[in-house]
N, C-alpha and C positions, 0 to 999 in steps of 0.2 A: 173678452166679453163672454166667452163660452162657460168658464167656471161659475159665471153668475146665473146662466140659464140652468146650469145644474143645480147650484143652490136654490133656486127659487122653485123649481120643480121638484126636488126631493122635500122642500117644505110642505109645498101642496100635499105630497102624498102622505106625509106625515100627519097633516090636518085632516086629510080625507080620513086615514084610519083612526084617528083620535075621536073625531065626530060620530063616526059609525059606532065606535064601541060605546059611546055615551048614550047613542039614540039609537039609532037602524042602521042596518047593511045597505047601502046605496052608493051606486058609481057616479064618482067625482069627475068633473071635467067631460072632455070629448072621448067618445070610443075611438081607439087604434085598433086597426085590423092586420093581420100578417100579410106580407107580400105574397107567400107559397104557404100552402098549407093542405094537410090531408087528416082525415080523421083517424082513429086507431084507440084500441084498449088503454094504452098508456102514450102519453105525448111527449116527444122529444123536442125541444125548441131550438131554434139557431137566430143570433143576432149577427147580421153582417152588414157593411157598409156598401149598399146598393148605390149610393151615391156618395162621391169624393168630397163635395164641397157644399156650402150651404149659405144661405143669404142673410146677412146680420141684420136685426131689427133694432130701432131705437129703444131704448128702456127709460121709461119716464118714473118707473118705480111708485108708480099712483095705481096703475091697471095690470092686471094680469098679462104677461109678456105673449104676444101672438106665436103660434107655433115657427120654427124654422123651416124657411124654404128650402128643400133638398134640390140641390143641382148637379149636372156633370154624371151620368152613368157610369157605375165602375164595373166592367166586365169581369173583375177576378172575384166579385161576391156572387156572381152568377155561378162560376165555376165551384166555389164553396159551397154553394147550395146545391148544387149537381153530386158533389161528393157525398153530401149529407143524404141526400135522397137516396143515392145509389147505395148507401150503406143500410140505410133503412131497409129498401127493398129485399137486399140480399139477406138480411136478418129473417124479414117475414116470409121469405120462400124458403127458410132453412128448416130442416126437420129436426136438427140437433140443439139450435140454439132458440129458447124462449118458443118451444112449440104450443101451440094452442092461442099464442098472444100476439097481436099484431101492434107495431109500432106506429104513430101517426107523427105529424111534425107540423110546426108552425114557425114560419121564420120570418124575421122582421128586419126593417131597415134602418140602421142606426145614422146614417149619412156621415159616420165616423165622428159623432158629436156624442159627448159624455150626458149632455141633457137628454138629447133623445135616447141615448142608451139606457137611461135611469127610467125613463118614460117608457119604453117597450119593456122593461123588465118587470115593470109595475103590472103591465097589462096582462103580460105572461103569469104574473102569481094571481090576479085578480080575476081575468076574465073579461068580457066585455058586455056581459048581460046587464041592461040599463033598467034594473029592477029594483024595489025598495022592500026590504023585509024587515018584519018587526022585530028582529034578533041581531044579534052582534055578528061581526064578519068573522066566522070561526072554520069556514068551509077550506078544504085543503088545497093547496095551490094548483093551478090549472095544468101545470107541466111538471115532469119529473126531474128533468136537469135541462140545462142550457148548453149549447155550443157556441162559442165565441168568445171574446170579440176579437178583431184583428188588432186593434189600438189598445196598447197598456193603459193609456188614460181612461178610455172607456170600459175596458174590463175592471179595473180599480172602483171606479163608481159604481158599476153594476154589482159587483160582488160584494161590496159594503151594503148596497139594498138589499139584496137577497141573501145574504149571510146569516143574518139572524132568524131566516126560516128555513135554514140548513138545506137549502136549494144549490145544489153544485153546479157551478160555471167551469166548464172545460174548454179551455182556450187552444187555438191550434196556431196561433201567431203572435200572441202576447208574452213578450220575452222579459219585461221588466224585473229585475232582481227583488225589488221591493214587494212583488206578490208572492213570494215564497215565506213571507211573515205569516206563520198562520194565527198570529193572535189578532192580526188586524184582518186577514182575509181567509179565515177557516174553511168556508166552502169552495176555496178556488183551487182547481187542477188545471194541468196544461200538457200537451202532448209535443211541445217545442221546447228545448233546453232553456234554462234560464239564463239571462244576461251576465250571472255570476260567472259562468264559465266562458261565455263569449267574451266579457272583458278581459279575462285572464288569458284567454287563448290570444286574442288581438295584441295584448301587452307583449305576450311571450313571442310573438310573431315579430312584432316590431322590434324588440330587442335581437331576435335571432338574425336580422338583416342589419344589425349594427346602427340602426336609426335611433339616437339619443336626444335629438333635438327636434321635436314634431310640432305641427299645429292641429287644432282640433276644432271641428264644428259639430253642433250637436242638435236635435231638434229640441225646440223650446217647449217639450211636454213630459211627461212621466217616463216615457222610453227613452227618449235622449238626455234628459238629466241624470236619471238614475244610473243609467247605463254608461254616462261618462263619468260620472263619480266614481263608479265601481272601477273604471279603466284606469283612472288617475291615481287611485290609490294603489293598484296593482303596478303601474308604471314607474311610480316613485320607489317602490321596493325593488325593481328592477333597474334603476338607476336611469330612467329616462325621463326627461322633460318637457313639458308642453310650452312652448312658446306664447301661445295664446289658447283659450279655450272659447269659443265665441257660441252663443245659443242662436238659432234662427227658426223662425215661423214663416210659413208663406203666405201669412196676412199681415207681416211686420210693415211698419211705416217707411216710406222712403228716406226718412233721416237715420233711421235705425240701420237699414239694409247699407248706407253709405259708409256709415262707421264701421260697418263689419269689413265691407271691400277694403278701406282704408288700411284698416289693421293687416289685412292679408298681404297687402301691397308691399307695406313697409317691413314685413317679416323676413327672417333670412332661412327659416326652415323650408326644405323642399318637399317634406311630405305631409300630407292632411289626413288624418283620420275621422273619417265621417260617420258619427254615429245619427244617422238621420232617416227620415221616412223617406220613400220614393218621391212622393209629392213636393216634399220640401227640397229635395235634392234637384229635382228636375225645374223647379224654380229658381234655385240657386245657379244652376248650370246656365241659363239664360243670361243672369246677372254676371257671372264669370266671363261670358263671351262678350257681352256688351264693355266690359271694363278691361279686356284683354288680358286676363288672368288665366294663364295658360302654363302647360310644362310640369305641373306637379304629379307626384306620385300619391295616388288616393289609395287610403285602405278602409276598406268598408264591413259594414255588418250584413249579418244575413238578410235584413229589411230590402236590401237594394244589389247586392253585389250579384244576384243571379236573375235579375228581372229584365226579362227581354224588352219590355215596354219601355223601361229607362234606356235601354241601349238603342232602340229605335228613336229615342227622342234626341239623343246624342249624336247629332249629325256632324259635328266638328271634332268628333273623338276626342272631347275633353277629358275622358274617363279611360282612354286607351291605357293599357297596363296596370289598371286597377288591380288590386288583390285584396282578398279578405275570406270571410267565412261563408259557407252556406250549407243548409240542411244536406244531410246525406241523400244523395239520390237514391230512389227507389221508384218500383212500378206496380201498381195494384192492377192485376189481371181486371179487364172488361172496363176500367173505369173512364178511360180515355174516349172510348165509344160511346159510353154511355153521357158523358160529358157533351159532347159533339152531336148527340140526338137531343134535339131542344123541344120534343115533344111533351115530355114530362112537365117542362117548365108552363107549356101552355095549358095544360090542364090542372096545375096546381094555383096558377095564379094569373088570371086572364089581363087582370089591369097592368101590371108590372110588365107581363109579357108584352104588349104593344110597345112600351116605350123602349123595352128590350129590343125587339125586331127592327124598329125604326133605327134604332143606335146602331145595331149591327150590321144594317145593310143599307145605311145612309139614304132612308128613303121616309115618305109620309104616308099615313094610311088616309088623311084628309089633305087636300090640296090647299096648299098655302099661297095666298096672294101677296108675295114679296119679292125682291129681288134676287134672293138666294133661295130659289124655288127647288125644292127638292123634288125627284121623282116619285109618284105614287107608287106605294108597297102593294105587290100583288098577292102575297102570300106564298107565291111558289119561288122565292128565292132560295137559293143552293147556298149552304155554307162552303163547301166545296171551293166556290168561287169567289171567296173572300178572304182576306187575310186581315186579323186583327189580333188583340189579345186575347179574346175570347178562345180562338183556335190555337193559342201557343199554351203546350203543355209544360214548359220549363218550370213551372210551380207545382209539379207533379208532388214533390215532397210535402208541400204545404196541405195539398188536396189530401194527402195520405195522413196528416195530423188529423185532419177531420174525419177521416175514415175511421182512424184508430179510436178517436173522442166517442162516435157512436158506437161501436163494438165495445169499449170499456163500460158505458152504461148499460148495454145488453147483456155482457157477462155477469156485471153486478147483480140484474135484475134476474137472472138465471140462477144465480147461486141464492138470492134472497128469497125468491117465491119456491124454492125446494123442487124445480124442474128436472124430470126425467123423461119419460116418455112424452109426456104432458106437463104442461105448467097447472097445478091444482088451482089456481085462482088468476085472474087477470086484473085482479084490481090493484089499483095504484098503491104501493108500499109506503110506510112512515118514512118522511124525508130524512130523519136523524139517522135511522137503522140504515136507509138506502144510502146516504153519504158515508157512513163508516165502513160498509161493503164495497162502495165504491174506490176508497182511499186503499184499499186492500188486495184490489183486483189483480190479477196476474195471468196473461195468457199469451197465446201466439197467434199472429194472424195468419192467413191462408198462404202468404208469402214466407210465412217463417219467421217474421220479425216479432221477438220479444216485446210485451208492452206490460209495464208496472210503473207505480208512482213511487218516489221517495217518502221519507217522513215531511217533506215541506211540498208534495204534491206536484213533483218534478219529475221528468223522465232522465234517463241516462244522456249524458251531452257528448254526442260525437257531430264532427263537421268535417267537410271537405274544405280544401282551401282552393279557391278559384281565381283563376287569372283571366283578365279581360284582353284577348288578343284578336288581330285580325287577319283574317285567312281570305284571299282573293275578293278583298273589299266587302267583306262580310265579318261582324263581329261575332266571336264564339267564345263560349266558356270552356276554359281548359282547366281540368282538375290538376293541380300542380302538388297536392300533399294533403294531409289529413291532421286532425288533432282528436283525441280520443281521452276523456276525463279518466276513464278507468284504468288507464296505463300508468306507470310510474312518471314521476317528474321528467325524469330524463328523456323518457320515451313518448310522451304526450303528443309533441309536434314533430312532424316529418316534412320537410319541404325538398323538392327536388328543384334546387335553384336553377339548374341548368336548362331545364324547361320553361323558365319564367320569361316573358317578355316585359319589359319595363315600360315607363312613360318614354314618350317621345321614341318607341319602337326601338330601344337599346337592350343588348344582352348582358349590360353593365348594371350592376345593383347600384341604384342611386345613393350619393353620400348625402346625408343630413345631419351634420353634427354642429354643436356652436363651436366646440374647439377641437382641434385636432388632436388624435390619442397622444398620451404622452407615452414616448417610447421606455424601454428598460433603462435604468439610471437616473430617472426623473420621478418627482411626484407632483401630483396635482394640488394647485392652490387655486381655491375658488374666487372668480374675481368678485370684487366688493359690489354689493347690491345687485348681483346676479344671480340666476339659478345655479344650483351645484354642476350642471353640465357645461357652463361656461367658466373655464380655468386655465390659468398659465401651468406651463410644466417647468417646476424648478429643479436644477441639477441637485442630485443628492450631495450631502457634505461629505468631506474625506471620512473614511471608515465607516460610511452607510452606504446601502445599495438598495435597489429595487429590482427585482427580475421579472417583472410582470409587466405588462402594458396596462397604462392608467392607474397605477398604484397610488394610493392616498397617503401612504407614509414611506419613509426610508428605513429600513432596518439597520440596525447596529450590527457591525461583525463582532462574531466573539472574539475575546481577547488576543487570541493566538492568530487572528486574520485580520486583513486589511482589504479594502476595496481596490479594485483594478482600474485602469484610467478611465474606461466607460461607466463604471460606477452600477454595473450590473452583475457582479459575481464578487464574492468574498474569496481572496485567495490566499494561502497561508503566508503568513509574513517572514520575511527572510531573517533568519537566526544568525546573530552576529556574535563572534567570540574569536579570539586570537587561534588562530588554526596554524598548522604547519605548512599547508598548501600555500596560503597568501604569502607575500613577499616580506611583510615586516616578520612573519612568525618564521620564516625559512632564514631569514637573516639573524633574527635572535638565536634560532637553534645552532645555527653555524657558529656564532660567536661563543655559544655557550661549551659546544663542544671542542672548539678551537681552546677555549680557556682550560678547559677540563685538560687536554691533550698536552697543552703548554705545561701544566703542572705537573703532570705525570712525566714528562721528558726531564723537567727540572728535577724531580724526584729520582729520577734514574741516575741523572748527572751528578746528585749528592750521595746517592747510593756508591756509586762508581768511587767516587773521591771521599768516602766517608771517614777516612783514617787522616785527613790533611788537616791543617790547623784551622782555617777558615770554616771547613763544615764543623769541626769539633767544638769551636768557640760557641758560647752562649748555649749551649746544650744542644747538640745534634739530635736529640731524641725530641726536643719540642720542636725543631725544624721539621722533621718528617712527620710530626702529627700535625704542625700548621699546615704542610702542603697536602696532607690527606685530607684536612678539613676544607682546604681552598678547592679542592677536586670536589668534595661533596656540595660546596656553595655553588660551582659552577653548574652541576648536573640538577641541583634542585631547581634551578630556574625552568628546567624543562617540563617540571610538574604544573607550570603556570600557563603553559600552552596547550591548545587542546580543548575540546568539549569538556565543560565543568562538570564532574560528578561528586557524589558524596565523598569518595574515597581520595579523589584528588583535591578538592577543596579542603579536607582535614590535613591531608598529606604536605600541599604546597606551605601552608603558612606554619605547621610545626617544624616540618622539616628546614623550612628557611630558618627559624629562630632558633632550634637548636644547633645547627652546623655554623651559623654565624656566633653564636655565643663561644663554641667551641673554638673556631678560629680568632677571636678576640682574646679570648682566654689564653691561647699559646702565645701571642703576640703581647699580651699584658705581663705573662710569664717571662719572656723573655726580655721585658723592658725591665723587669724586677731584677733578674739576673744580672743585666748591664750596670745596673745602680748597686747591687750588692758585692759585685765583683770590684767595683770602685772603692767600696767601703773596706773590702778585705783586703787592700794594699796598703792600706793606712796601719801604721803600728799600733799593736796590741788590738787589732779587731780578729775577732773570730765569729762575724757575722756570716759567713757561707755556711758553717754548720747548720746555722738554721733555717738556710734555704737551698739545701742541696736538692739532687734529683728527685729523691723521694716526696720533699715538701712541693715542689716544682709540679709534678704530677698530681699531687694529693691537691694543689689550688685549682689546676685546670679541672681536674674532676668535680671539684667544689661548686666553682662557677659554673659549669655546664650542668650539674646537678640541679642546681637552683631553676635554670631555663626549663629544664625537662619537668619539674615539678608543676611550674607555671603552664606549660603546656597540657600536662596531665589533667589538671583543674579546668582549663579551657575546653578542654575535650568533653569531660566529664559535665560540666555546668551547661555550656551552650557552644557546640562544636560549629564550626564553618559548615555552611551547606548551599547548595547551588538555587540560585533565583533568576526568573525571568524578570528582567527589568524593562517595564514599558513606558517609563517616563520621558526618558530623553528624547526617543524617537518614536513618533506614532506607527510609521509604517515598517518598522523591524523590531524584534526582539533581542535584547541583550542578553545572552547567558552569561552569569558571573557569579562569583562566589561571594556569598553574605558571610562576613566574620563571625556572625554569632554574637557572641560576647564582645561589645566595644570595647569594655575594661581591659579583657584577657589580652586583646588584640594590642592595644596602646600599652600594655603591660611588658609584652613581648618585645616591641620595638624600644620602649624607654628602658628596658634592661640592657639591651644591646646597646642602646645610646649611652648609658650609664658607663657601661665597662670600656666602651670607646672613648669615652672623654677622660675617664680615668687613665686609661693607657697613653693617650694624647698628653697629658699633664706631665706624667712621669716621664714619657720619652722626651719632652721639652726640656725637663731639669737635666736631663742626662745627656742633651745634645751635644755638650761643650766639654766631656770629658776627655782627658789627654791622649787617649789610644788612636794610633795612626787609623785603624779600622773600627770606629765607634758606630755600631749596629743602631744606637739609639738615634742617630740623625734619620737614617732611613726609616724606622718606626714612626718618628714625628711626622715625615712628609707622607707616609701611608696613612696614619691617621687623620691628617689634616684632609687629604682626599675622601677618606672615608667619611668623616664627618661633614663636610662639604656637599658630598652627593646626598647623603640621607636627610640633611637639614633642608636641600633643595627639593628632595622627594615629596617631602609632606604636603606642600601647596599644590605640587603637580598631581600628586595622588588624589587629592580631593578635589580638584577641578577638572580633570581628565576624564570624559565620558566613555562608557563601553570599554571594547577592548582597548582602549589607549591608556587606561588606569592600569591594566595588567602588563601593557609594554613599559609604562614608565616603571613597575615595580621591577620587573625583569631587567631592565636596564641601571636601576639602582644596584642590584644585586650583582650584576657583571662588572659594572662601573668599580664598585668598592672592591670585588674581587680581583680585577686586574691592577687595580691600585696597589693593595697588599701584595700581590705577586711580584709586579714590576719593581716596587720601591724596597722590598725587603729581599728578593733574590735574584734578580738580575745582576744588581753590583757584583753579588758573590760568584755567578755564574760568568760574569766578565772576568774576573780575576782568575777562577778555576781554568778557563778554555783558553783565554787570550793572555792573561798576566801571570802564567804559572810562578815566575819568579817571586812572586809578591806572596804567594801562598805558603809564608814559613813563619814560624813563631816569632824570629827576630822582627819582620816586618809588622805583625800584629801588635807586638809589645813594644814597639818603638815609642820613646817619649818626646814630647815636643818640647824643644828649650823655651823656657819662660826668661825673658829679658828684664 
């Protein structure tokens, strides 16, 4: 209903001015008079809610609405008025500030109503003279500036009304962030910080305590709605979710109130942020008690968190443990005594003083004939014998705001009037010029507090963090921290958590979350259809980690790293290659060394019996060369064991290819010698002269040189190199040698296979030659083993992962080498050592009878 009143009265005011400009200047409507006043050269106005309630009138929209009937005297407004009067008296008695100029005051009652507030502002601008002039209304405003109002909604309506006339409104208690908008409210200033800072401070404090799932209740007015909107914006940025955000006003219907109560009952959050006016919260506490809603942790604004009147109403300690922001404590010398000296009120306004006295001492000046008859006031009652909100000085920071507002006006006037020893004029300055001077004023109070306004007309934001605690059955406001907007982001908020007493008298910080924190190793997954604070904790996948609490993503480990079992740390992957230390590597190394040793031993035996027929047969020179190449074949397998490097990768494949070709070339040479020797025994054959020792050496060199050329080209074009294989196993790195050129790799193996196959065919053809000791038989068996091993090697090599690929290759090298060694040289060693009687030319050249 109240916005309708405001609209109607503003429209009436506009009609009044428009009609006045058309015809003559005359007062429209009824005259309104200040509750407290005093004359002076320049008038400073005040608008305060002397009453906290009003009686609604029915609107028919056909006649002018009747004035609101104000009810329930508000002692705080008298304290604000006393603060204003105290500041004016100090200035008038000062010889250094505005000398020769006396300030007067007019203080009006707004009832906390926007409609009444606008009406009082119009009265302050126009005056109350009920005269009719035959000229337009062009006289200056009756007041220089206005101190007030307590409620943001009233201040918004008033400053919109007086803004076009450049009359400043300096509020001591209106904190709505919206009032910082100089495009809408160019003449508004305040001595209390904006809710922009308070909302941010509240959100940071809630986040500081780890509360990410909270409820919120706000006054359904400009203060509550704008403040909660700012809080919600910052809260979302800090990861805080509101389970509910409910408006409330003390005049709400019973049905609306029940819906609010039901919403709170079904909620799961345990923290309530109250962006409420004291009167709204007082009504709400009764409702909470009626419906048994208790045990919540309250977070409050400066509007109620340090209000002792509210604390006295909270008999059941429903706000016990509440924590919130309060204006920084301060003391104004002499102000407390002045407020408690009520004589200035008596002289400034007798009508309101009578009501004040009756409410203060709970008496009546006129005897009432009713059941609740109160004692008659004597006028001799003593303030020291009573205890009520008027005697409580906990709101001294707000009184100081009124005090600073008056002094800001005085300093601006002092500078504008050019005062030195005395002011050259005591006339009221031009409003526009005065407003500009007021915006730039900068001074210190007698307590040393610095006062100035920023570009939005706001002061510096500093708050104390207050905690409601019970001591000896008395509620006390304990300062447990501070918030200073001038500090850096990390240092603005400081709270001594150990000194905080929380709801239900516990020392443990309450928990209010929708979902428990996700530990490292998991990530948050928002539950469908719910706010971001309600989530499930999903374990990170393999190879991913999260090392912070409440991580929203799992980060992949770098390719050389893998996640641990807890998924909270990337650990370096295990590197796998065939090493000498492991069992398989040690076994293959032992076999390689054993093969090389056996070859050397056989070589020593052959050297010891080099002049015997069995050694000299089939070219002993090729036998020694074959033994040498077999030794290299056994030893080259060692290059495949150990951590792959550039040189080892190039060496292992080229050494293997060249030594095996050398070995096969020697075997091939021996096979050809057997065939040529048989041909040479035929009549008329001189074939041996074409394949004598020089030709044998040359053939071995030629066959080997071809492989050398292939290997040189391989190393030149695309040599083997070490790589990290990451595909077969996710949790480990396989170090192996990449062959580089696939064509070169298979060319080397193909050439060895070609020579081996050629040797096998020739040996097979020579296997039934008539010598008693036909070496071709043993070469056939050795080549059969060699080819079988390497044919089996190909699929095993392709399919074996990691170090097993290398092991297969080493096994093939060793198996084929042992096959050659055993098949070719073991029978000869048997004859040399165990059957020396057969080691003669006759036995070797004996013919088999053919029947």
